[in-house]
KOLRO-890991 format. One record per residue (C-alpha): z, x, y; residue number from 1. Coordinates in pm, 1 decimal, decimal comma. Example, Ala and Ser with C-alpha at 12.3 -4.5 7.8 and 13.67 -1.06 7.14 Angstrom:
residues 2
@w->780,0&u->1230,0&v->-450,0&seq->1
@w->714,0&u->1367,0&v->-106,0&seq->2
//
This chain:
residues 224
@w->1395,9&u->1414,2&v->899,8&seq->1
@w->1192,0&u->1335,7&v->589,4&seq->2
@w->1075,1&u->998,6&v->713,4&seq->3
@w->728,5&u->908,2&v->592,1&seq->4
@w->708,4&u->592,0&v->799,0&seq->5
@w->906,4&u->470,8&v->1095,9&seq->6
@w->881,7&u->153,1&v->1303,7&seq->7
@w->1047,0&u->151,2&v->1644,3&seq->8
@w->1091,7&u->-170,7&v->1839,0&seq->9
@w->775,4&u->-335,7&v->1704,9&seq->10
@w->694,2&u->-664,4&v->1875,6&seq->11
@w->385,4&u->-871,6&v->1806,2&seq->12
@w->257,2&u->-1177,2&v->1987,2&seq->13
@w->-16,8&u->-1418,3&v->1890,3&seq->14
@w->-186,0&u->-1530,6&v->2213,3&seq->15
@w->-367,4&u->-1837,4&v->2076,8&seq->16
@w->-346,6&u->-2133,5&v->2085,4&seq->17
@w->-22,4&u->-2070,0&v->2274,8&seq->18
@w->189,6&u->-1757,4&v->2307,9&seq->19
@w->387,8&u->-1705,3&v->1990,2&seq->20
@w->632,5&u->-1418,5&v->1928,2&seq->21
@w->564,8&u->-1338,4&v->1564,7&seq->22
@w->747,2&u->-1003,8&v->1518,0&seq->23
@w->1068,2&u->-943,9&v->1705,1&seq->24
@w->1204,3&u->-592,0&v->1759,0&seq->25
@w->1133,2&u->-452,2&v->1413,9&seq->26
@w->1307,2&u->-117,6&v->1342,1&seq->27
@w->1326,3&u->65,0&v->1012,1&seq->28
@w->1226,5&u->386,0&v->835,8&seq->29
@w->1110,5&u->480,9&v->490,1&seq->30
@w->1209,9&u->817,7&v->347,9&seq->31
@w->1001,7&u->1034,7&v->116,5&seq->32
@w->1019,8&u->909,4&v->-241,2&seq->33
@w->1181,9&u->577,5&v->-142,8&seq->34
@w->1067,5&u->252,1&v->-309,3&seq->35
@w->1126,2&u->-34,2&v->-64,2&seq->36
@w->1040,7&u->-402,8&v->-87,1&seq->37
@w->1001,4&u->-657,9&v->190,8&seq->38
@w->1102,1&u->-1014,5&v->119,0&seq->39
@w->1112,1&u->-1341,0&v->313,6&seq->40
@w->969,9&u->-1689,8&v->319,1&seq->41
@w->601,7&u->-1751,6&v->380,6&seq->42
@w->525,3&u->-1725,0&v->750,5&seq->43
@w->817,8&u->-1497,2&v->832,8&seq->44
@w->582,1&u->-1219,2&v->943,8&seq->45
@w->575,5&u->-995,2&v->634,7&seq->46
@w->196,2&u->-970,1&v->608,0&seq->47
@w->155,4&u->-937,5&v->984,2&seq->48
@w->402,6&u->-645,3&v->973,8&seq->49
@w->216,0&u->-481,1&v->684,5&seq->50
@w->-110,4&u->-500,1&v->883,0&seq->51
@w->51,9&u->-312,1&v->1168,7&seq->52
@w->221,1&u->-55,4&v->943,3&seq->53
@w->-107,7&u->7,8&v->767,2&seq->54
@w->-270,1&u->84,8&v->1112,5&seq->55
@w->-523,7&u->-199,5&v->1066,7&seq->56
@w->-372,9&u->-402,5&v->1355,9&seq->57
@w->-319,1&u->-205,8&v->1675,5&seq->58
@w->-234,0&u->-494,7&v->1902,1&seq->59
@w->145,1&u->-468,8&v->1915,4&seq->60
@w->425,9&u->-332,6&v->2129,7&seq->61
@w->653,2&u->-51,6&v->2013,4&seq->62
@w->587,6&u->270,0&v->1819,5&seq->63
@w->471,3&u->348,1&v->1470,7&seq->64
@w->518,7&u->696,8&v->1323,6&seq->65
@w->362,4&u->829,7&v->1005,1&seq->66
@w->496,1&u->1161,3&v->874,2&seq->67
@w->679,7&u->1195,0&v->1209,5&seq->68
@w->354,2&u->1171,9&v->1404,6&seq->69
@w->303,8&u->898,2&v->1659,5&seq->70
@w->18,3&u->675,4&v->1541,3&seq->71
@w->41,2&u->413,9&v->1815,5&seq->72
@w->-237,0&u->444,6&v->2068,9&seq->73
@w->-465,0&u->666,0&v->1861,7&seq->74
@w->-836,4&u->577,0&v->1854,7&seq->75
@w->-1000,1&u->378,9&v->1576,6&seq->76
@w->-1182,4&u->668,8&v->1410,4&seq->77
@w->-866,7&u->873,0&v->1391,0&seq->78
@w->-667,4&u->576,8&v->1255,0&seq->79
@w->-937,0&u->513,9&v->993,3&seq->80
@w->-909,1&u->878,7&v->880,9&seq->81
@w->-528,6&u->869,6&v->874,3&seq->82
@w->-532,2&u->541,5&v->678,2&seq->83
@w->-770,5&u->675,9&v->418,1&seq->84
@w->-589,6&u->1006,6&v->383,6&seq->85
@w->-225,5&u->905,0&v->396,5&seq->86
@w->-197,4&u->540,9&v->294,5&seq->87
@w->-286,2&u->395,8&v->-47,0&seq->88
@w->-328,6&u->16,6&v->-69,8&seq->89
@w->-265,6&u->-217,2&v->-360,3&seq->90
@w->-329,4&u->-584,3&v->-286,2&seq->91
@w->-275,7&u->-904,8&v->-478,7&seq->92
@w->-649,0&u->-903,6&v->-549,0&seq->93
@w->-781,7&u->-572,6&v->-668,6&seq->94
@w->-1103,6&u->-565,6&v->-462,5&seq->95
@w->-1288,3&u->-353,6&v->-715,3&seq->96
@w->-1666,1&u->-333,3&v->-683,5&seq->97
@w->-1773,5&u->-509,1&v->-1001,3&seq->98
@w->-2111,9&u->-341,1&v->-1037,0&seq->99
@w->-1957,9&u->7,2&v->-1023,1&seq->100
@w->-1786,4&u->185,0&v->-1312,8&seq->101
@w->-1409,9&u->218,3&v->-1319,4&seq->102
@w->-1440,7&u->591,8&v->-1241,8&seq->103
@w->-1673,9&u->526,2&v->-941,7&seq->104
@w->-1429,4&u->270,8&v->-800,9&seq->105
@w->-1143,2&u->519,7&v->-815,2&seq->106
@w->-1359,1&u->791,6&v->-652,0&seq->107
@w->-1460,9&u->582,4&v->-351,5&seq->108
@w->-1181,0&u->655,7&v->-102,5&seq->109
@w->-1207,3&u->1029,0&v->-174,5&seq->110
@w->-1582,8&u->1023,1&v->-118,3&seq->111
@w->-1520,6&u->850,8&v->210,8&seq->112
@w->-1262,8&u->1114,9&v->307,0&seq->113
@w->-1514,8&u->1385,7&v->206,1&seq->114
@w->-1269,1&u->1674,6&v->187,7&seq->115
@w->-1367,1&u->1771,7&v->-169,0&seq->116
@w->-1681,3&u->1816,4&v->-370,7&seq->117
@w->-1811,0&u->1536,5&v->-592,0&seq->118
@w->-1704,1&u->1734,8&v->-899,4&seq->119
@w->-1349,4&u->1786,1&v->-771,9&seq->120
@w->-1322,4&u->1418,7&v->-682,8&seq->121
@w->-1439,7&u->1319,6&v->-1028,4&seq->122
@w->-1178,6&u->1551,2&v->-1183,2&seq->123
@w->-905,6&u->1403,8&v->-960,8&seq->124
@w->-1011,0&u->1048,9&v->-1051,3&seq->125
@w->-991,5&u->1127,1&v->-1420,6&seq->126
@w->-643,8&u->1273,0&v->-1367,4&seq->127
@w->-528,4&u->954,5&v->-1196,6&seq->128
@w->-674,0&u->736,9&v->-1476,0&seq->129
@w->-491,9&u->954,5&v->-1731,9&seq->130
@w->-169,2&u->919,1&v->-1537,1&seq->131
@w->-200,8&u->539,4&v->-1572,0&seq->132
@w->-317,3&u->553,6&v->-1937,1&seq->133
@w->-657,7&u->404,0&v->-1865,1&seq->134
@w->-886,4&u->705,1&v->-1892,2&seq->135
@w->-1061,7&u->535,5&v->-2184,7&seq->136
@w->-1197,4&u->279,2&v->-1935,9&seq->137
@w->-1360,4&u->539,9&v->-1707,4&seq->138
@w->-1721,2&u->445,3&v->-1784,4&seq->139
@w->-1678,1&u->72,4&v->-1821,3&seq->140
@w->-1802,9&u->-153,6&v->-1546,2&seq->141
@w->-1514,6&u->-282,2&v->-1337,8&seq->142
@w->-1615,6&u->-640,0&v->-1418,7&seq->143
@w->-1554,7&u->-579,4&v->-1791,9&seq->144
@w->-1185,7&u->-494,9&v->-1791,7&seq->145
@w->-881,2&u->-724,5&v->-1803,8&seq->146
@w->-671,9&u->-839,7&v->-1506,8&seq->147
@w->-385,0&u->-604,0&v->-1584,2&seq->148
@w->-627,9&u->-315,6&v->-1621,6&seq->149
@w->-795,7&u->-400,2&v->-1293,5&seq->150
@w->-463,8&u->-373,5&v->-1113,6&seq->151
@w->-401,8&u->-29,2&v->-1269,6&seq->152
@w->-747,2&u->80,1&v->-1161,3&seq->153
@w->-660,9&u->-38,0&v->-809,5&seq->154
@w->-344,8&u->175,9&v->-823,7&seq->155
@w->-543,7&u->479,1&v->-942,6&seq->156
@w->-779,9&u->423,2&v->-652,3&seq->157
@w->-483,4&u->399,6&v->-411,1&seq->158
@w->-362,1&u->735,0&v->-540,3&seq->159
@w->-686,9&u->931,0&v->-526,6&seq->160
@w->-626,6&u->1096,1&v->-187,3&seq->161
@w->-263,4&u->1179,6&v->-276,3&seq->162
@w->-132,4&u->959,3&v->2,4&seq->163
@w->211,6&u->988,2&v->169,4&seq->164
@w->283,1&u->619,9&v->104,5&seq->165
@w->155,6&u->331,6&v->-107,1&seq->166
@w->161,6&u->-11,7&v->57,0&seq->167
@w->141,2&u->-318,0&v->-162,1&seq->168
@w->82,2&u->-676,6&v->-57,7&seq->169
@w->201,9&u->-899,8&v->-347,4&seq->170
@w->64,2&u->-647,9&v->-598,0&seq->171
@w->202,1&u->-850,7&v->-892,0&seq->172
@w->123,5&u->-1189,9&v->-736,0&seq->173
@w->-170,8&u->-1251,0&v->-970,5&seq->174
@w->-26,4&u->-1102,3&v->-1289,8&seq->175
@w->169,9&u->-1236,8&v->-1583,2&seq->176
@w->519,3&u->-1104,9&v->-1648,2&seq->177
@w->401,7&u->-837,9&v->-1893,1&seq->178
@w->154,9&u->-691,1&v->-1646,3&seq->179
@w->393,9&u->-728,9&v->-1352,9&seq->180
@w->646,5&u->-523,9&v->-1545,4&seq->181
@w->379,3&u->-261,1&v->-1602,0&seq->182
@w->301,0&u->-238,1&v->-1235,8&seq->183
@w->668,2&u->-218,2&v->-1145,6&seq->184
@w->720,9&u->67,5&v->-1395,0&seq->185
@w->418,6&u->255,7&v->-1262,0&seq->186
@w->552,1&u->226,9&v->-904,4&seq->187
@w->900,4&u->329,7&v->-1013,9&seq->188
@w->757,5&u->635,2&v->-1187,0&seq->189
@w->546,1&u->729,6&v->-884,8&seq->190
@w->859,1&u->718,6&v->-671,8&seq->191
@w->1082,5&u->904,7&v->-917,8&seq->192
@w->845,1&u->1165,9&v->-1064,5&seq->193
@w->597,7&u->1220,3&v->-782,4&seq->194
@w->829,7&u->1160,6&v->-483,2&seq->195
@w->588,0&u->904,2&v->-346,2&seq->196
@w->705,5&u->643,0&v->-94,7&seq->197
@w->624,8&u->278,8&v->-170,3&seq->198
@w->649,1&u->-26,8&v->55,8&seq->199
@w->580,0&u->-354,7&v->-123,4&seq->200
@w->571,2&u->-707,7&v->17,7&seq->201
@w->667,7&u->-939,4&v->-265,1&seq->202
@w->788,6&u->-1288,7&v->-347,6&seq->203
@w->915,0&u->-1169,4&v->-685,3&seq->204
@w->1291,7&u->-1138,0&v->-663,7&seq->205
@w->1330,5&u->-960,6&v->-998,2&seq->206
@w->1078,2&u->-700,1&v->-877,0&seq->207
@w->1252,3&u->-655,5&v->-541,1&seq->208
@w->1602,4&u->-628,8&v->-686,7&seq->209
@w->1501,6&u->-320,5&v->-881,8&seq->210
@w->1355,3&u->-132,9&v->-585,5&seq->211
@w->1576,8&u->112,6&v->-390,1&seq->212
@w->1615,0&u->-121,0&v->-97,8&seq->213
@w->1513,0&u->-468,1&v->15,5&seq->214
@w->1418,9&u->-538,9&v->376,8&seq->215
@w->1468,6&u->-913,7&v->429,0&seq->216
@w->1279,6&u->-1089,8&v->702,3&seq->217
@w->1326,0&u->-1428,7&v->862,8&seq->218
@w->1141,6&u->-1573,2&v->1156,4&seq->219
@w->986,9&u->-1242,0&v->1259,9&seq->220
@w->1314,7&u->-1047,3&v->1243,4&seq->221
@w->1466,7&u->-812,2&v->994,1&seq->222
@w->1794,9&u->-979,7&v->893,2&seq->223
@w->1911,5&u->-725,3&v->636,6&seq->224
//
């Protein structure tokens, strides 16, 4: 079984103001190297599901497995470690620290993980920037680069710890069509050439259609 991620019978309830069943018996798996998108109307539970899959939200019923290891029920420190080591995040907003250089931003998750020396981390970060054709921006302040470049920097940062899976929440939601296309091509290449798994929540149908598989959600259920 080369599943990177597996959700088994995930149910989620919001308790306030009244009991609301937001995710209903969610089951699916993502294989190594698979590029999967999640689609569905606003409020169908996509983002709530992503929060659970990313180990940020632990208040759910069911089981979550990452690299065939049960993650459900593990303590916060362990989850924080797992998240940093195995999951790369790319959001709609890049969340770069504007006063830091591009290189420093990319190095941050690896410094937090602290499994390599500063010099090794720097080398890794430069490699990732090269991979995304933005090494020339390394010493620029993050506030001085364009929107499309910022999203590439965010992808480089997501890759720094060589994660098992990249999770994206509307990663092209803020970009024009040219930069959206760029991000799609980068993701496609990561899946094809580096055997990386990707799970992306998107509203962009053209984007989703070109991924390996679309998980469609409606009213807290997976309908296809």
